[in-house]
N, CA, C and O atoms as a GROMACS GRO file, in nm:
protein
  344
    1MET      N    1   0.083  -0.138  -0.018
    1MET     CA    2   0.007   0.027  -0.010
    1MET      C    3   0.093   0.134   0.000
    1MET      O    4   0.082   0.235  -0.069
    2ALA      N    5   0.194   0.112   0.098
    2ALA     CA    6   0.278   0.240   0.078
    2ALA      C    7   0.355   0.257  -0.062
    2ALA      O    8   0.382   0.372  -0.098
    3GLU      N    9   0.384   0.172  -0.126
    3GLU     CA   10   0.458   0.167  -0.271
    3GLU      C   11   0.350   0.248  -0.342
    3GLU      O   12   0.383   0.357  -0.388
    4THR      N   13   0.219   0.203  -0.357
    4THR     CA   14   0.096   0.274  -0.427
    4THR      C   15   0.098   0.413  -0.393
    4THR      O   16   0.097   0.508  -0.472
    5GLN      N   17   0.100   0.416  -0.265
    5GLN     CA   18   0.059   0.566  -0.231
    5GLN      C   19   0.196   0.671  -0.288
    5GLN      O   20   0.181   0.782  -0.339
    6ALA      N   21   0.324   0.606  -0.265
    6ALA     CA   22   0.429   0.663  -0.322
    6ALA      C   23   0.399   0.699  -0.494
    6ALA      O   24   0.413   0.811  -0.544
    7ALA      N   25   0.364   0.600  -0.551
    7ALA     CA   26   0.369   0.601  -0.680
    7ALA      C   27   0.255   0.728  -0.733
    7ALA      O   28   0.279   0.810  -0.822
    8LEU      N   29   0.128   0.717  -0.653
    8LEU     CA   30   0.034   0.815  -0.667
    8LEU      C   31   0.093   0.948  -0.651
    8LEU      O   32   0.049   1.036  -0.724
    9ALA      N   33   0.182   0.976  -0.570
    9ALA     CA   34   0.247   1.118  -0.527
    9ALA      C   35   0.307   1.187  -0.637
    9ALA      O   36   0.310   1.309  -0.652
   10ASN      N   37   0.374   1.065  -0.744
   10ASN     CA   38   0.434   1.124  -0.851
   10ASN      C   39   0.339   1.130  -0.967
   10ASN      O   40   0.375   1.192  -1.067
   11ARG      N   41   0.227   1.073  -0.963
   11ARG     CA   42   0.134   1.056  -1.092
   11ARG      C   43   0.083   1.183  -1.097
   11ARG      O   44   0.060   1.246  -0.994
   12THR      N   45   0.061   1.228  -1.212
   12THR     CA   46  -0.019   1.356  -1.244
   12THR      C   47  -0.125   1.341  -1.342
   12THR      O   48  -0.124   1.252  -1.427
   13VAL      N   49  -0.234   1.446  -1.329
   13VAL     CA   50  -0.345   1.445  -1.417
   13VAL      C   51  -0.360   1.598  -1.456
   13VAL      O   52  -0.311   1.684  -1.384
   14GLU      N   53  -0.427   1.629  -1.572
   14GLU     CA   54  -0.449   1.781  -1.597
   14GLU      C   55  -0.589   1.787  -1.649
   14GLU      O   56  -0.665   1.696  -1.684
   15ALA      N   57  -0.607   1.928  -1.646
   15ALA     CA   58  -0.756   1.973  -1.647
   15ALA      C   59  -0.738   2.126  -1.713
   15ALA      O   60  -0.649   2.203  -1.679
   16THR      N   61  -0.829   2.151  -1.802
   16THR     CA   62  -0.824   2.268  -1.882
   16THR      C   63  -0.951   2.337  -1.843
   16THR      O   64  -1.040   2.280  -1.780
   17SER      N   65  -0.956   2.463  -1.881
   17SER     CA   66  -1.088   2.550  -1.890
   17SER      C   67  -1.069   2.648  -1.994
   17SER      O   68  -0.964   2.653  -2.059
   18GLY      N   69  -1.179   2.736  -2.015
   18GLY     CA   70  -1.163   2.842  -2.112
   18GLY      C   71  -1.119   2.800  -2.247
   18GLY      O   72  -1.069   2.885  -2.321
   19GLY      N   73  -1.132   2.676  -2.285
   19GLY     CA   74  -1.100   2.620  -2.417
   19GLY      C   75  -0.944   2.619  -2.427
   19GLY      O   76  -0.891   2.675  -2.524
   20GLY      N   77  -0.875   2.564  -2.340
   20GLY     CA   78  -0.749   2.546  -2.297
   20GLY      C   79  -0.652   2.676  -2.271
   20GLY      O   80  -0.530   2.668  -2.281
   21ALA      N   81  -0.719   2.792  -2.238
   21ALA     CA   82  -0.660   2.899  -2.189
   21ALA      C   83  -0.598   2.875  -2.047
   21ALA      O   84  -0.504   2.950  -2.021
   22VAL      N   85  -0.631   2.790  -1.958
   22VAL     CA   86  -0.585   2.767  -1.827
   22VAL      C   87  -0.576   2.610  -1.824
   22VAL      O   88  -0.672   2.537  -1.845
   23LYS      N   89  -0.456   2.569  -1.797
   23LYS     CA   90  -0.417   2.416  -1.789
   23LYS      C   91  -0.364   2.421  -1.638
   23LYS      O   92  -0.280   2.499  -1.593
   24VAL      N   93  -0.431   2.321  -1.573
   24VAL     CA   94  -0.369   2.298  -1.417
   24VAL      C   95  -0.314   2.126  -1.414
   24VAL      O   96  -0.382   2.041  -1.473
   25THR      N   97  -0.235   2.102  -1.369
   25THR     CA   98  -0.162   1.988  -1.343
   25THR      C   99  -0.181   1.964  -1.194
   25THR      O  100  -0.144   2.049  -1.113
   26ALA      N  101  -0.231   1.863  -1.162
   26ALA     CA  102  -0.248   1.808  -1.008
   26ALA      C  103  -0.177   1.669  -1.003
   26ALA      O  104  -0.191   1.583  -1.090
   27LYS      N  105  -0.100   1.657  -0.890
   27LYS     CA  106  -0.058   1.512  -0.846
   27LYS      C  107  -0.171   1.459  -0.766
   27LYS      O  108  -0.255   1.522  -0.702
   28CYS      N  109  -0.156   1.314  -0.783
   28CYS     CA  110  -0.269   1.216  -0.721
   28CYS      C  111  -0.242   1.209  -0.568
   28CYS      O  112  -0.294   1.127  -0.493
   29ASP      N  113  -0.159   1.297  -0.536
   29ASP     CA  114  -0.167   1.299  -0.375
   29ASP      C  115  -0.245   1.419  -0.315
   29ASP      O  116  -0.247   1.445  -0.194
   30GLY      N  117  -0.308   1.487  -0.412
   30GLY     CA  118  -0.384   1.600  -0.365
   30GLY      C  119  -0.335   1.766  -0.382
   30GLY      O  120  -0.394   1.872  -0.363
   31SER      N  121  -0.208   1.734  -0.425
   31SER     CA  122  -0.131   1.874  -0.453
   31SER      C  123  -0.149   1.923  -0.591
   31SER      O  124  -0.188   1.851  -0.683
   32LEU      N  125  -0.115   2.067  -0.604
   32LEU     CA  126  -0.078   2.110  -0.742
   32LEU      C  127   0.049   2.104  -0.795
   32LEU      O  128   0.146   2.120  -0.721
   33SER      N  129   0.062   2.082  -0.916
   33SER     CA  130   0.209   2.103  -0.959
   33SER      C  131   0.226   2.198  -1.054
   33SER      O  132   0.342   2.238  -1.058
   34ALA      N  133   0.152   2.250  -1.135
   34ALA     CA  134   0.170   2.371  -1.213
   34ALA      C  135   0.032   2.405  -1.290
   34ALA      O  136  -0.057   2.324  -1.315
   35ILE      N  137   0.033   2.537  -1.320
   35ILE     CA  138  -0.086   2.637  -1.359
   35ILE      C  139  -0.027   2.702  -1.489
   35ILE      O  140   0.059   2.790  -1.490
   36LYS      N  141  -0.077   2.652  -1.583
   36LYS     CA  142  -0.054   2.745  -1.728
   36LYS      C  143  -0.143   2.821  -1.768
   36LYS      O  144  -0.259   2.779  -1.772
   37ILE      N  145  -0.116   2.939  -1.804
   37ILE     CA  146  -0.189   3.039  -1.853
   37ILE      C  147  -0.175   3.096  -1.981
   37ILE      O  148  -0.083   3.177  -1.994
   38ASP      N  149  -0.252   3.070  -2.084
   38ASP     CA  150  -0.226   3.143  -2.231
   38ASP      C  151  -0.185   3.292  -2.207
   38ASP      O  152  -0.248   3.367  -2.134
   39PRO      N  153  -0.110   3.315  -2.253
   39PRO     CA  154  -0.084   3.486  -2.240
   39PRO      C  155  -0.185   3.576  -2.306
   39PRO      O  156  -0.192   3.695  -2.274
   40ALA      N  157  -0.281   3.513  -2.417
   40ALA     CA  158  -0.376   3.588  -2.499
   40ALA      C  159  -0.505   3.570  -2.395
   40ALA      O  160  -0.620   3.604  -2.423
   41ALA      N  161  -0.468   3.520  -2.289
   41ALA     CA  162  -0.613   3.505  -2.167
   41ALA      C  163  -0.594   3.642  -2.068
   41ALA      O  164  -0.682   3.678  -1.990
   42LEU      N  165  -0.462   3.714  -2.086
   42LEU     CA  166  -0.450   3.810  -1.970
   42LEU      C  167  -0.456   3.932  -2.008
   42LEU      O  168  -0.366   4.014  -2.026
   43ASN      N  169  -0.596   3.944  -2.022
   43ASN     CA  170  -0.661   4.093  -2.047
   43ASN      C  171  -0.706   4.148  -1.892
   43ASN      O  172  -0.790   4.098  -1.816
   44PRO      N  173  -0.619   4.274  -1.872
   44PRO     CA  174  -0.674   4.319  -1.731
   44PRO      C  175  -0.838   4.345  -1.711
   44PRO      O  176  -0.886   4.361  -1.598
   45ALA      N  177  -0.904   4.345  -1.809
   45ALA     CA  178  -1.034   4.389  -1.808
   45ALA      C  179  -1.118   4.285  -1.776
   45ALA      O  180  -1.228   4.302  -1.723
   46ASP      N  181  -1.063   4.157  -1.812
   46ASP     CA  182  -1.118   4.008  -1.786
   46ASP      C  183  -1.077   3.935  -1.676
   46ASP      O  184  -1.077   3.812  -1.668
   47ALA      N  185  -1.032   4.034  -1.570
   47ALA     CA  186  -0.954   3.939  -1.456
   47ALA      C  187  -1.069   3.857  -1.390
   47ALA      O  188  -1.040   3.742  -1.359
   48ALA      N  189  -1.157   3.886  -1.371
   48ALA     CA  190  -1.289   3.791  -1.327
   48ALA      C  191  -1.325   3.651  -1.388
   48ALA      O  192  -1.353   3.545  -1.332
   49VAL      N  193  -1.314   3.683  -1.513
   49VAL     CA  194  -1.304   3.540  -1.626
   49VAL      C  195  -1.202   3.458  -1.580
   49VAL      O  196  -1.212   3.349  -1.525
   50LEU      N  197  -1.095   3.528  -1.610
   50LEU     CA  198  -0.951   3.451  -1.584
   50LEU      C  199  -0.965   3.368  -1.433
   50LEU      O  200  -0.913   3.258  -1.414
   51GLU      N  201  -1.036   3.433  -1.343
   51GLU     CA  202  -1.018   3.386  -1.212
   51GLU      C  203  -1.092   3.264  -1.199
   51GLU      O  204  -1.054   3.165  -1.138
   52ASP      N  205  -1.237   3.282  -1.281
   52ASP     CA  206  -1.353   3.192  -1.284
   52ASP      C  207  -1.273   3.041  -1.366
   52ASP      O  208  -1.298   2.926  -1.328
   53MET      N  209  -1.196   3.068  -1.458
   53MET     CA  210  -1.148   2.946  -1.554
   53MET      C  211  -1.034   2.908  -1.447
   53MET      O  212  -1.063   2.804  -1.388
   54VAL      N  213  -0.912   2.963  -1.405
   54VAL     CA  214  -0.856   2.905  -1.317
   54VAL      C  215  -0.915   2.813  -1.176
   54VAL      O  216  -0.864   2.709  -1.132
   55LEU      N  217  -0.998   2.863  -1.138
   55LEU     CA  218  -1.091   2.806  -1.056
   55LEU      C  219  -1.155   2.672  -1.088
   55LEU      O  220  -1.158   2.571  -1.018
   56ALA      N  221  -1.206   2.696  -1.214
   56ALA     CA  222  -1.260   2.546  -1.272
   56ALA      C  223  -1.182   2.454  -1.294
   56ALA      O  224  -1.210   2.338  -1.264
   57ALA      N  225  -1.040   2.497  -1.366
   57ALA     CA  226  -0.951   2.397  -1.405
   57ALA      C  227  -0.883   2.336  -1.275
   57ALA      O  228  -0.859   2.215  -1.271
   58VAL      N  229  -0.856   2.410  -1.180
   58VAL     CA  230  -0.814   2.371  -1.037
   58VAL      C  231  -0.901   2.256  -0.984
   58VAL      O  232  -0.856   2.144  -0.960
   59ASN      N  233  -1.035   2.294  -0.968
   59ASN     CA  234  -1.150   2.203  -0.914
   59ASN      C  235  -1.142   2.083  -0.993
   59ASN      O  236  -1.126   1.978  -0.932
   60GLN      N  237  -1.149   2.081  -1.122
   60GLN     CA  238  -1.167   1.976  -1.213
   60GLN      C  239  -1.029   1.872  -1.207
   60GLN      O  240  -1.042   1.751  -1.220
   61ALA      N  241  -0.905   1.932  -1.188
   61ALA     CA  242  -0.776   1.857  -1.163
   61ALA      C  243  -0.752   1.781  -1.032
   61ALA      O  244  -0.682   1.680  -1.020
   62LEU      N  245  -0.821   1.846  -0.932
   62LEU     CA  246  -0.801   1.788  -0.814
   62LEU      C  247  -0.907   1.681  -0.806
   62LEU      O  248  -0.880   1.579  -0.743
   63GLU      N  249  -1.026   1.695  -0.864
   63GLU     CA  250  -1.142   1.594  -0.882
   63GLU      C  251  -1.090   1.431  -0.950
   63GLU      O  252  -1.121   1.317  -0.916
   64LYS      N  253  -1.005   1.480  -1.052
   64LYS     CA  254  -0.931   1.384  -1.139
   64LYS      C  255  -0.825   1.303  -1.069
   64LYS      O  256  -0.809   1.182  -1.083
   65ALA      N  257  -0.742   1.397  -0.979
   65ALA     CA  258  -0.648   1.329  -0.858
   65ALA      C  259  -0.704   1.244  -0.797
   65ALA      O  260  -0.666   1.127  -0.800
   66ARG      N  261  -0.838   1.299  -0.709
   66ARG     CA  262  -0.887   1.226  -0.608
   66ARG      C  263  -0.944   1.105  -0.662
   66ARG      O  264  -0.935   1.002  -0.595
   67ALA      N  265  -1.012   1.103  -0.798
   67ALA     CA  266  -1.054   0.971  -0.846
   67ALA      C  267  -0.960   0.887  -0.883
   67ALA      O  268  -0.970   0.765  -0.868
   68THR      N  269  -0.859   0.946  -0.936
   68THR     CA  270  -0.724   0.848  -0.959
   68THR      C  271  -0.690   0.770  -0.860
   68THR      O  272  -0.687   0.647  -0.869
   69SER      N  273  -0.654   0.852  -0.732
   69SER     CA  274  -0.624   0.779  -0.618
   69SER      C  275  -0.699   0.703  -0.577
   69SER      O  276  -0.648   0.596  -0.544
   70THR      N  277  -0.847   0.715  -0.558
   70THR     CA  278  -0.932   0.617  -0.503
   70THR      C  279  -0.932   0.486  -0.594
   70THR      O  280  -0.931   0.375  -0.539
   71ALA      N  281  -0.932   0.497  -0.717
   71ALA     CA  282  -0.924   0.391  -0.813
   71ALA      C  283  -0.807   0.297  -0.778
   71ALA      O  284  -0.813   0.174  -0.767
   72GLU      N  285  -0.708   0.372  -0.764
   72GLU     CA  286  -0.555   0.274  -0.739
   72GLU      C  287  -0.601   0.205  -0.594
   72GLU      O  288  -0.614   0.082  -0.596
   73MET      N  289  -0.627   0.277  -0.467
   73MET     CA  290  -0.643   0.231  -0.372
   73MET      C  291  -0.761   0.126  -0.350
   73MET      O  292  -0.755   0.053  -0.252
   74GLN      N  293  -0.859   0.119  -0.430
   74GLN     CA  294  -0.954   0.015  -0.443
   74GLN      C  295  -0.913  -0.091  -0.504
   74GLN      O  296  -0.979  -0.191  -0.477
   75LYS      N  297  -0.804  -0.108  -0.597
   75LYS     CA  298  -0.720  -0.243  -0.640
   75LYS      C  299  -0.652  -0.288  -0.532
   75LYS      O  300  -0.655  -0.408  -0.506
   76LEU      N  301  -0.590  -0.213  -0.465
   76LEU     CA  302  -0.528  -0.280  -0.338
   76LEU      C  303  -0.623  -0.332  -0.223
   76LEU      O  304  -0.582  -0.428  -0.158
   77THR      N  305  -0.733  -0.285  -0.195
   77THR     CA  306  -0.815  -0.334  -0.104
   77THR      C  307  -0.949  -0.407  -0.136
   77THR      O  308  -1.047  -0.436  -0.068
   78ALA      N  309  -0.914  -0.424  -0.259
   78ALA     CA  310  -1.044  -0.537  -0.329
   78ALA      C  311  -1.172  -0.497  -0.290
   78ALA      O  312  -1.257  -0.578  -0.253
   79GLY      N  313  -1.190  -0.361  -0.295
   79GLY     CA  314  -1.316  -0.281  -0.256
   79GLY      C  315  -1.356  -0.278  -0.112
   79GLY      O  316  -1.462  -0.227  -0.073
   80PHE      N  317  -1.272  -0.331  -0.038
   80PHE     CA  318  -1.321  -0.318   0.093
   80PHE      C  319  -1.301  -0.183   0.117
   80PHE      O  320  -1.234  -0.109   0.045
   81ARG      N  321  -1.367  -0.146   0.234
   81ARG     CA  322  -1.340   0.019   0.283
   81ARG      C  323  -1.278   0.006   0.404
   81ARG      O  324  -1.320  -0.061   0.498
   82ILE      N  325  -1.168   0.077   0.401
   82ILE     CA  326  -1.070   0.097   0.528
   82ILE      C  327  -1.045   0.252   0.559
   82ILE      O  328  -0.993   0.333   0.483
   83PRO      N  329  -1.094   0.272   0.686
   83PRO     CA  330  -1.131   0.400   0.739
   83PRO      C  331  -0.992   0.465   0.709
   83PRO      O  332  -0.886   0.404   0.718
   84GLY      N  333  -1.004   0.598   0.672
   84GLY     CA  334  -0.892   0.704   0.624
   84GLY      C  335  -0.859   0.676   0.478
   84GLY      O  336  -0.798   0.764   0.417
   85LEU      N  337  -0.890   0.575   0.423
   85LEU     CA  338  -0.823   0.549   0.294
   85LEU      C  339  -0.934   0.544   0.169
   85LEU      O  340  -0.916   0.481   0.065
   86SER      N  341  -1.047   0.619   0.201
   86SER     CA  342  -1.137   0.624   0.110
   86SER      C  343  -1.163   0.748   0.028
   86SER      O  344  -1.251   0.748  -0.058
   0.00000   0.00000   0.00000
């Protein structure tokens, strides 16, 4: 199980929003590893729109990371629920 958790800490998922203007990379341990913003999206008049796109991409990336982690841990536990690992 420790080996799988270590592997998940190095595994990444990506999510985008705004038609690819914002790309977020998250690790499957729940941390973010990168946020990339297309320079064309950097219009000061549209700051609120950019903030919304970043938030959407971050939430999507973190959800993908959680889903990946859960799926990998379920393989180890054969579907049994172990407190603290769900």
